[in-house]
C-alpha positions as CSV (number, residue, x, y, z in Angstrom):
1,M,-7.7,-53.1,112.5
2,S,-7.1,-50.2,109.7
3,E,-8.6,-50.5,106.5
4,A,-5.4,-50.9,104.4
5,H,-4.0,-48.0,102.3
6,K,-3.2,-48.9,99.0
7,L,0.4,-46.9,98.4
8,A,2.4,-47.2,94.7
9,V,6.2,-46.6,95.2
10,A,9.2,-45.3,92.3
11,T,12.1,-47.3,93.3
12,K,15.4,-48.3,92.3
13,D,16.4,-51.1,94.7
14,G,13.1,-51.6,96.8
15,L,15.0,-49.9,99.6
16,A,14.0,-46.1,99.2
17,I,11.8,-43.9,97.5
18,S,14.6,-43.4,94.8
19,E,13.0,-43.3,91.3
20,H,12.0,-40.4,89.3
21,F,8.0,-41.0,88.2
22,G,8.6,-40.6,83.8
23,H,11.7,-42.9,85.0
24,A,10.1,-45.9,86.3
25,K,10.4,-49.3,84.9
26,E,8.1,-50.6,87.6
27,F,6.0,-49.5,90.7
28,W,5.9,-51.6,94.1
29,I,2.8,-51.8,95.4
30,Y,1.8,-51.9,99.2
31,A,-1.2,-51.9,101.4
32,V,-0.2,-50.2,104.7
33,T,-1.5,-49.4,107.3
34,P,-0.6,-46.9,110.6
35,D,1.1,-50.1,112.5
36,E,2.7,-52.2,109.0
37,C,3.5,-51.7,105.7
38,T,3.2,-54.9,103.8
39,F,4.7,-56.0,99.8
40,V,2.1,-57.0,97.5
41,E,3.7,-56.7,94.1
42,K,5.7,-54.9,91.6
43,R,3.8,-53.9,88.5
44,E,5.7,-53.1,84.5
45,V,5.5,-50.1,82.7
46,E,7.2,-48.5,80.4
47,H,9.0,-45.4,81.6
48,Y,7.2,-42.3,79.7
49,C,10.1,-39.8,79.8
50,L,12.0,-39.9,76.9
51,G,14.7,-36.7,78.3
52,N,13.0,-34.0,75.9
53,S,9.9,-35.6,75.4
54,S,7.8,-38.0,76.8
55,S,5.3,-41.1,75.2
56,K,1.3,-40.7,75.3
57,T,0.6,-44.3,75.1
58,A,3.1,-45.0,78.2
59,M,1.4,-42.6,80.8
60,E,-1.8,-44.1,79.6
61,K,-0.3,-47.0,80.6
62,I,0.8,-46.0,83.7
63,L,-2.0,-44.3,84.5
64,V,-4.5,-47.8,84.0
65,T,-1.8,-49.5,86.0
66,I,-1.9,-47.5,89.4
67,N,-5.1,-46.2,89.3
68,D,-6.2,-48.8,92.0
69,C,-3.9,-46.4,94.2
70,E,-4.8,-43.6,96.7
71,A,-0.9,-41.9,96.4
72,V,2.7,-42.7,94.2
73,F,5.5,-42.4,96.0
74,V,8.5,-40.6,94.1
75,A,11.9,-38.9,93.9
76,K,10.6,-36.4,91.6
77,I,8.0,-35.3,89.2
78,G,6.8,-33.0,87.3
79,D,3.7,-31.1,87.2
80,G,1.9,-32.2,84.2
81,P,2.1,-36.0,85.6
82,T,0.9,-35.0,88.6
83,E,-2.0,-33.4,87.1
84,K,-3.3,-36.3,85.1
85,L,-2.5,-38.4,88.1
86,A,-4.8,-36.1,90.1
87,A,-7.7,-36.3,87.7
88,I,-7.3,-40.0,88.1
89,G,-7.7,-39.7,92.3
90,V,-3.8,-40.7,92.7
91,T,-1.6,-38.2,95.3
92,A,1.7,-37.9,93.7
93,V,4.5,-37.5,96.6
94,A,7.9,-36.5,96.4
95,D,7.8,-35.5,100.1
96,Y,10.1,-38.8,101.1
97,A,12.4,-38.7,98.0
98,W,15.1,-41.0,99.1
99,E,13.6,-42.1,102.2
100,T,13.2,-45.5,103.3
101,I,9.7,-46.8,102.0
102,P,8.1,-48.8,105.1
103,E,8.9,-46.0,107.1
104,S,7.5,-43.1,105.0
105,L,4.6,-45.1,103.4
106,I,3.8,-45.5,107.7
107,D,4.3,-41.9,108.3
108,Y,1.8,-40.9,105.4
109,V,-0.9,-43.3,106.0
110,R,-0.3,-41.9,109.9
111,N,-0.5,-38.2,109.2
112,A,-0.9,-36.4,105.2
113,G,-3.0,-39.5,104.2
114,A,-5.1,-39.5,106.9
115,A,-7.3,-37.0,106.0
116,S,-7.8,-38.9,102.8
């Protein structure tokens, strides 16, 4: 059996990858193998995107909150947050925006995530 990958998802409804990284108030954490996607927990955060500005404190807390995940799945994310995530070893993934969570995460683990 494959070891599970820990992946974070920004979602509005728990069904699809539907939230912009900077607007997320929580990240849903999943343990994912090539055959199974299991919900683990919700982790609350402060959204850091404040219109034309951002909260440095909120970003730091988000980075700490999801630093044990391999990747974070979002509907949209900017270059700055993507770089900050990469610096702590978390990959930002927007390729599955608006897609269903289990199918997207399993596909990622089977394909794109397999190289990591």
